[in-house]
C-alpha positions as CSV (number, residue, x, y, z in Angstrom):
1,M,-9.9,2.6,4.1
2,K,-12.2,2.9,7.2
3,K,-11.8,6.6,7.2
4,L,-12.8,6.8,3.5
5,A,-15.9,4.6,4.1
6,L,-16.9,6.7,7.1
7,T,-16.4,9.9,5.2
8,L,-18.4,8.6,2.3
9,A,-21.2,7.5,4.6
10,M,-21.2,11.0,6.2
11,I,-21.4,12.7,2.8
12,L,-24.2,10.5,1.7
13,G,-26.0,10.7,5.0
14,L,-26.0,7.0,5.6
15,G,-25.7,5.9,9.2
16,G,-26.3,9.1,11.1
17,V,-22.8,9.1,12.7
18,T,-20.5,12.0,12.1
19,F,-16.9,11.3,11.3
20,V,-15.6,13.0,14.5
21,Q,-17.8,10.8,16.7
22,A,-16.9,7.6,14.9
23,Q,-13.1,8.1,14.8
24,D,-13.1,8.7,18.6
25,L,-14.6,5.3,19.5
26,S,-12.3,2.5,20.5
27,C,-15.2,0.2,19.6
28,L,-14.2,0.6,16.0
29,K,-10.9,-1.3,16.6
30,C,-13.0,-4.5,16.5
31,H,-16.4,-3.4,15.2
32,T,-16.0,-2.5,11.6
33,S,-18.7,0.1,11.6
34,A,-20.6,2.3,14.1
35,N,-23.9,1.6,12.3
36,P,-24.9,-1.6,14.2
37,L,-23.9,-0.2,17.6
38,P,-27.3,1.3,18.5
39,D,-29.0,-2.1,17.8
40,K,-26.4,-4.0,19.8
41,I,-26.8,-1.6,22.8
42,K,-30.6,-2.0,22.5
43,K,-30.4,-5.8,22.4
44,S,-28.2,-5.7,25.6
45,G,-31.2,-4.3,27.5
46,A,-29.0,-1.7,29.1
47,K,-30.9,1.4,30.4
48,S,-27.7,3.2,31.6
49,A,-24.1,3.4,30.8
50,A,-23.2,1.4,34.0
51,E,-25.6,-1.4,32.9
52,L,-23.9,-1.5,29.5
53,V,-20.5,-1.8,31.2
54,E,-21.8,-4.7,33.4
55,F,-23.4,-6.5,30.4
56,L,-20.3,-6.3,28.2
57,R,-18.0,-7.4,31.0
58,K,-20.1,-10.2,32.6
59,K,-22.9,-11.3,30.2
60,S,-21.8,-10.6,26.7
61,P,-20.7,-13.5,24.4
62,K,-17.5,-11.5,23.8
63,Q,-17.0,-10.6,27.5
64,A,-13.2,-11.4,27.4
65,L,-12.7,-8.9,24.5
66,H,-14.7,-6.2,26.2
67,K,-12.6,-6.4,29.3
68,T,-9.8,-4.6,27.4
69,V,-12.1,-1.6,26.7
70,T,-12.1,1.1,29.3
71,D,-15.3,2.0,31.2
72,E,-15.0,5.5,29.9
73,D,-15.1,4.3,26.3
74,I,-18.1,2.1,26.9
75,K,-19.9,4.9,28.6
76,K,-19.0,7.3,25.7
77,A,-20.5,4.7,23.2
78,F,-23.7,4.5,25.3
79,E,-24.0,8.3,25.4
80,Q,-23.6,8.5,21.6
81,F,-25.7,5.4,20.5
82,G,-27.7,4.1,23.5
83,K,-30.3,6.9,23.4
84,K,-31.4,6.5,19.8
C-alpha cells in the first residue's frame, strides 16, 4: 500500500521525492511518508548530517527509537532532505 501511495505521489508530482529515494530510506519503517522529513530536519536545527545524528540520538523526543537507526541511514536522509 505504501508503494502504491508513493508511486501515485510520484506520478502526480506531489512531494518531490522519487520512488527510488523513498523506498531506500529506513526512516519509512516508522514515518509513514517522506514528505514531512524536510520540515522535521529543519526544526531540529541541524546544519550537518553529524548534527542530525546527535540531535536524533540525544535530544529528540523519540531518541530511544532513533538509536536503532544506523548513522549511515540518518546521514542519507540528511543528504536527501536536509538541504531543501
